[in-house]
GUFILO-166106 format. One record per residue (C-alpha): x, y, z. Coordinates in steps of 0.5 Angstrom, whole numbers, plus 500, padded with zeros to 3 digits. Example, Ala and Ser with C-alpha at 12.3 -4.5 7.8 and 13.67 -1.06 7.14 Angstrom:
# GUFILO-166106
site u:525 | v:491 | w:516
site u:527 | v:498 | w:514
***
This chain:
# GUFILO-166106
site u:406 | v:760 | w:536
site u:406 | v:764 | w:543
site u:411 | v:770 | w:543
site u:417 | v:769 | w:547
site u:418 | v:775 | w:551
site u:425 | v:773 | w:553
site u:427 | v:774 | w:546
site u:424 | v:781 | w:546
site u:427 | v:782 | w:553
site u:434 | v:780 | w:550
site u:433 | v:784 | w:544
site u:431 | v:790 | w:548
site u:437 | v:789 | w:553
site u:442 | v:789 | w:547
site u:439 | v:795 | w:544
site u:440 | v:799 | w:551
site u:447 | v:797 | w:551
site u:448 | v:798 | w:544
site u:445 | v:805 | w:544
site u:449 | v:807 | w:551
site u:456 | v:804 | w:547
site u:454 | v:809 | w:541
site u:453 | v:815 | w:545
site u:460 | v:815 | w:547
site u:463 | v:818 | w:553
site u:463 | v:818 | w:559
site u:460 | v:811 | w:559
site u:463 | v:808 | w:553
site u:469 | v:806 | w:556
site u:465 | v:802 | w:562
site u:461 | v:798 | w:557
site u:464 | v:797 | w:551
site u:466 | v:789 | w:550
site u:463 | v:788 | w:557
site u:463 | v:781 | w:557
site u:469 | v:779 | w:554
site u:471 | v:780 | w:546
site u:464 | v:782 | w:544
site u:459 | v:788 | w:544
site u:451 | v:788 | w:543
site u:452 | v:788 | w:536
site u:454 | v:780 | w:536
site u:448 | v:779 | w:540
site u:443 | v:783 | w:536
site u:445 | v:780 | w:530
site u:444 | v:773 | w:533
site u:437 | v:774 | w:535
site u:435 | v:777 | w:529
site u:437 | v:770 | w:525
site u:434 | v:766 | w:531
site u:427 | v:770 | w:530
site u:427 | v:770 | w:522
site u:427 | v:762 | w:523
site u:421 | v:763 | w:529
site u:417 | v:768 | w:525
site u:418 | v:766 | w:518
site u:419 | v:758 | w:518
site u:412 | v:757 | w:519
site u:410 | v:759 | w:512
site u:414 | v:754 | w:509
site u:408 | v:750 | w:507
site u:404 | v:756 | w:505
site u:402 | v:757 | w:498
site u:405 | v:762 | w:493
site u:412 | v:763 | w:496
site u:409 | v:766 | w:502
site u:415 | v:765 | w:506
site u:419 | v:769 | w:501
site u:414 | v:774 | w:500
site u:414 | v:775 | w:508
site u:422 | v:775 | w:509
site u:423 | v:780 | w:503
site u:417 | v:784 | w:505
site u:421 | v:785 | w:511
site u:428 | v:786 | w:508
site u:424 | v:792 | w:504
site u:422 | v:795 | w:511
site u:429 | v:795 | w:513
site u:431 | v:798 | w:507
site u:426 | v:803 | w:508
site u:429 | v:805 | w:515
site u:436 | v:805 | w:512
site u:434 | v:810 | w:507
site u:431 | v:814 | w:512
site u:437 | v:814 | w:517
site u:442 | v:815 | w:511
site u:437 | v:821 | w:509
site u:438 | v:824 | w:516
site u:446 | v:823 | w:516
site u:446 | v:827 | w:509
site u:442 | v:833 | w:512
site u:447 | v:833 | w:518
site u:453 | v:833 | w:514
site u:449 | v:838 | w:510
site u:448 | v:843 | w:516
site u:455 | v:842 | w:519
site u:459 | v:843 | w:513
site u:461 | v:850 | w:514
site u:464 | v:847 | w:520
site u:471 | v:845 | w:517
site u:476 | v:841 | w:520
site u:471 | v:839 | w:526
site u:473 | v:832 | w:528
site u:466 | v:829 | w:528
site u:466 | v:830 | w:521
site u:470 | v:823 | w:520
site u:464 | v:820 | w:522
site u:461 | v:821 | w:515
site u:467 | v:824 | w:512
site u:466 | v:822 | w:505
site u:459 | v:825 | w:505
site u:462 | v:831 | w:507
site u:467 | v:831 | w:501
site u:462 | v:829 | w:496
site u:455 | v:829 | w:498
site u:451 | v:826 | w:492
site u:456 | v:821 | w:490
site u:456 | v:818 | w:497
site u:448 | v:819 | w:498
site u:447 | v:815 | w:492
site u:453 | v:810 | w:494
site u:449 | v:809 | w:501
site u:443 | v:808 | w:497
site u:446 | v:802 | w:493
site u:449 | v:799 | w:500
site u:456 | v:800 | w:499
site u:457 | v:807 | w:503
site u:457 | v:805 | w:510
site u:459 | v:811 | w:515
site u:460 | v:810 | w:522
site u:454 | v:806 | w:525
site u:450 | v:806 | w:519
site u:453 | v:799 | w:517
site u:448 | v:794 | w:521
site u:442 | v:795 | w:517
site u:445 | v:794 | w:510
site u:448 | v:788 | w:512
site u:441 | v:786 | w:515
site u:438 | v:787 | w:508
site u:442 | v:782 | w:504
site u:442 | v:777 | w:510
site u:434 | v:777 | w:509
site u:434 | v:777 | w:502
site u:438 | v:770 | w:502
site u:435 | v:767 | w:509
site u:429 | v:764 | w:505
site u:435 | v:759 | w:502
site u:437 | v:757 | w:508
site u:430 | v:756 | w:511
site u:428 | v:752 | w:505
site u:434 | v:747 | w:506
site u:433 | v:746 | w:513
site u:425 | v:745 | w:513
site u:426 | v:740 | w:507
site u:432 | v:736 | w:509
site u:432 | v:737 | w:517
site u:438 | v:735 | w:520
site u:442 | v:734 | w:513
site u:439 | v:741 | w:511
site u:442 | v:744 | w:518
site u:449 | v:741 | w:517
site u:449 | v:744 | w:509
site u:447 | v:751 | w:512
site u:452 | v:751 | w:517
site u:458 | v:748 | w:513
site u:456 | v:753 | w:507
site u:456 | v:759 | w:512
site u:463 | v:756 | w:515
site u:466 | v:756 | w:509
site u:463 | v:763 | w:507
site u:466 | v:765 | w:514
site u:473 | v:763 | w:512
site u:473 | v:767 | w:506
site u:475 | v:774 | w:509
site u:480 | v:770 | w:513
site u:484 | v:768 | w:507
site u:484 | v:775 | w:504
site u:477 | v:774 | w:500
site u:471 | v:779 | w:500
site u:473 | v:786 | w:500
site u:469 | v:791 | w:495
site u:475 | v:793 | w:491
site u:473 | v:791 | w:485
site u:467 | v:796 | w:485
site u:467 | v:801 | w:480
site u:471 | v:807 | w:482
site u:465 | v:812 | w:481
site u:462 | v:809 | w:487
site u:464 | v:812 | w:494
site u:465 | v:805 | w:497
site u:466 | v:805 | w:505
site u:466 | v:798 | w:508
site u:463 | v:798 | w:515
site u:465 | v:795 | w:522
site u:462 | v:788 | w:520
site u:465 | v:784 | w:514
site u:458 | v:781 | w:511
site u:462 | v:774 | w:509
site u:464 | v:773 | w:516
site u:458 | v:776 | w:520
site u:453 | v:772 | w:516
site u:455 | v:766 | w:521
site u:452 | v:769 | w:527
site u:446 | v:770 | w:523
site u:446 | v:763 | w:520
site u:447 | v:760 | w:527
site u:441 | v:764 | w:530
site u:437 | v:761 | w:524
site u:439 | v:754 | w:526
site u:438 | v:755 | w:533
site u:431 | v:758 | w:531
site u:429 | v:753 | w:527
site u:431 | v:747 | w:532
site u:426 | v:751 | w:537
site u:421 | v:752 | w:532
site u:421 | v:744 | w:531
site u:420 | v:743 | w:538
site u:413 | v:746 | w:537
site u:413 | v:751 | w:543
site u:415 | v:746 | w:548
site u:418 | v:751 | w:554
site u:426 | v:750 | w:553
site u:430 | v:748 | w:559
site u:437 | v:750 | w:560
site u:442 | v:745 | w:562
site u:445 | v:748 | w:569
site u:452 | v:745 | w:567
site u:452 | v:749 | w:560
site u:450 | v:755 | w:564
site u:456 | v:754 | w:568
site u:461 | v:753 | w:563
site u:458 | v:759 | w:559
site u:459 | v:763 | w:565
site u:466 | v:760 | w:566
site u:468 | v:762 | w:558
site u:465 | v:769 | w:559
site u:469 | v:770 | w:565
site u:476 | v:768 | w:563
site u:475 | v:772 | w:556
site u:473 | v:778 | w:560
site u:479 | v:778 | w:564
site u:483 | v:776 | w:558
site u:480 | v:782 | w:554
site u:481 | v:787 | w:560
site u:488 | v:785 | w:562
site u:487 | v:782 | w:568
site u:490 | v:776 | w:565
site u:497 | v:777 | w:563
site u:499 | v:772 | w:557
site u:507 | v:773 | w:557
site u:510 | v:767 | w:558
site u:504 | v:763 | w:556
site u:504 | v:760 | w:549
site u:497 | v:758 | w:549
site u:494 | v:765 | w:552
site u:499 | v:769 | w:547
site u:496 | v:764 | w:541
site u:489 | v:766 | w:544
site u:490 | v:773 | w:544
site u:492 | v:773 | w:536
site u:488 | v:778 | w:533
site u:485 | v:774 | w:527
site u:482 | v:770 | w:533
site u:479 | v:776 | w:536
site u:478 | v:780 | w:530
site u:471 | v:784 | w:530
site u:471 | v:786 | w:523
site u:472 | v:779 | w:520
site u:469 | v:775 | w:526
site u:475 | v:771 | w:530
site u:473 | v:764 | w:532
site u:474 | v:766 | w:539
site u:469 | v:772 | w:539
site u:464 | v:767 | w:536
site u:465 | v:762 | w:542
site u:464 | v:768 | w:546
site u:458 | v:770 | w:543
site u:455 | v:763 | w:544
site u:457 | v:763 | w:551
site u:453 | v:770 | w:552
site u:447 | v:768 | w:549
site u:446 | v:761 | w:552
site u:447 | v:764 | w:559
site u:443 | v:770 | w:558
site u:437 | v:766 | w:555
site u:438 | v:760 | w:560
site u:438 | v:766 | w:566
site u:431 | v:769 | w:563
site u:428 | v:762 | w:562
site u:430 | v:759 | w:569
site u:427 | v:766 | w:572
site u:421 | v:766 | w:568
site u:416 | v:765 | w:574
site u:420 | v:769 | w:579
site u:416 | v:774 | w:583
site u:420 | v:780 | w:581
site u:420 | v:786 | w:585
site u:416 | v:791 | w:582
site u:421 | v:796 | w:579
site u:425 | v:790 | w:576
site u:418 | v:787 | w:573
site u:417 | v:794 | w:570
site u:424 | v:794 | w:567
site u:423 | v:787 | w:564
site u:417 | v:790 | w:561
site u:420 | v:796 | w:558
site u:426 | v:792 | w:555
site u:421 | v:787 | w:552
site u:417 | v:793 | w:549
site u:423 | v:796 | w:546
site u:425 | v:789 | w:543
site u:418 | v:788 | w:540
site u:420 | v:795 | w:536
site u:427 | v:794 | w:535
site u:428 | v:796 | w:528
site u:424 | v:803 | w:529
site u:428 | v:804 | w:536
site u:435 | v:802 | w:532
site u:433 | v:807 | w:527
site u:431 | v:813 | w:531
site u:438 | v:812 | w:536
site u:442 | v:813 | w:530
site u:439 | v:819 | w:527
site u:439 | v:822 | w:534
site u:446 | v:820 | w:535
site u:449 | v:823 | w:529
site u:445 | v:830 | w:531
site u:449 | v:829 | w:538
site u:456 | v:828 | w:535
site u:458 | v:836 | w:535
site u:456 | v:836 | w:543
site u:461 | v:831 | w:544
site u:468 | v:834 | w:542
site u:470 | v:841 | w:540
site u:467 | v:848 | w:542
site u:460 | v:845 | w:543
site u:462 | v:840 | w:547
site u:458 | v:839 | w:554
site u:461 | v:837 | w:560
site u:461 | v:830 | w:563
site u:455 | v:831 | w:568
site u:451 | v:834 | w:562
site u:453 | v:828 | w:558
site u:451 | v:823 | w:564
site u:444 | v:827 | w:564
site u:444 | v:827 | w:556
site u:445 | v:819 | w:556
site u:439 | v:818 | w:561
site u:435 | v:823 | w:557
site u:437 | v:819 | w:551
site u:435 | v:812 | w:553
site u:429 | v:814 | w:556
site u:427 | v:817 | w:549
site u:428 | v:810 | w:546
site u:421 | v:809 | w:548
site u:418 | v:814 | w:543
site u:419 | v:811 | w:537
site u:417 | v:804 | w:540
site u:410 | v:808 | w:542
site u:409 | v:811 | w:536
site u:410 | v:804 | w:532
site u:406 | v:801 | w:537
site u:400 | v:806 | w:536
site u:401 | v:805 | w:528
site u:400 | v:798 | w:529
site u:394 | v:798 | w:533
site u:391 | v:803 | w:528
site u:392 | v:799 | w:522
site u:390 | v:793 | w:526
site u:383 | v:796 | w:528
site u:382 | v:798 | w:520
site u:383 | v:791 | w:518
site u:378 | v:789 | w:523
site u:373 | v:794 | w:521
site u:374 | v:792 | w:514
site u:373 | v:785 | w:515
site u:367 | v:786 | w:519
site u:364 | v:790 | w:513
site u:365 | v:784 | w:508
site u:362 | v:780 | w:513
site u:356 | v:784 | w:514
site u:350 | v:780 | w:509
site u:348 | v:784 | w:503
site u:341 | v:785 | w:505
site u:339 | v:787 | w:498
site u:341 | v:780 | w:496
site u:338 | v:776 | w:501
site u:331 | v:773 | w:500
site u:325 | v:777 | w:503
site u:320 | v:773 | w:507
site u:315 | v:778 | w:505
site u:316 | v:777 | w:498
site u:315 | v:770 | w:498
site u:309 | v:770 | w:502
***
């Protein structure tokens, strides 16, 4: 199947928004939950599930459990990057421990207090300091992904129904008070992140289902429905106005009900937030599909290519941005804080620097591909000594 650059562009866009969001002031307040009750994290998780189905679903008929091997290998790669980032945070906390009482220590407070237990707990994925909560969730979701793919591939519509119904039931568990990590041994340093895995798996699974549907289309171009795009835009606009206080709920029972925290909660993924995510994904995907053949002015075309490049190396870019931001934290507050103009300059420099890990990984991939091609060519060279010699037979 030909690679869909629109998905890479979307992932790159989500990476940029997420990185700017995590950077903090002075841009955070302008882009956080920029489209209603959602942040870039929801879109990123959805796209990850979609791509799992598109990339690995084709291995269903392969021999020797290749589907599981491929996905679990990817889970191992994600886990490796989690360990690299965790080690970076450990180094950060070790280097800055002498600055007692600093506000920015709250980003990894438990690691400041008990470095080794926190590090070990992070290795087993139960200690998730600020911003280090997405990769552990991905590892678990990837390990379980083959079950859903097998069901959908074997039973088609029935399989998708079973997968979605099961995912919805699991999503409901945190909403009735089931699913925290209080049962874990006290020896572990337990810190749950901003995402309840039992709830957020629904976004990932929804992405997998959509990806499987696209896979079944066998590469046929997707054409969005204008009516659904307009409906999506209407939903996004309404939720944006409500989220940012432009619509007042006083005296309106329905609006007050919609603003109930459990409906819009981020940690347990309220249902209204999920609707918001699906509307945003559909609208952006539809816009990219409809404008695929447009003759963009050159700067915009270059920008799309840059986003696609980042999206193609999203794991490396994501891990890099986390490590850099932890080492930038002391310059956000306190005695070392830089001025707002300096922060704007640092933000631009930071976003441009996201190209570096993508470029390094692309170069590494090119080198590995060249080695494989060379090794294959060597194996194809005939063994001259084993070939029958015409002269000897004369």
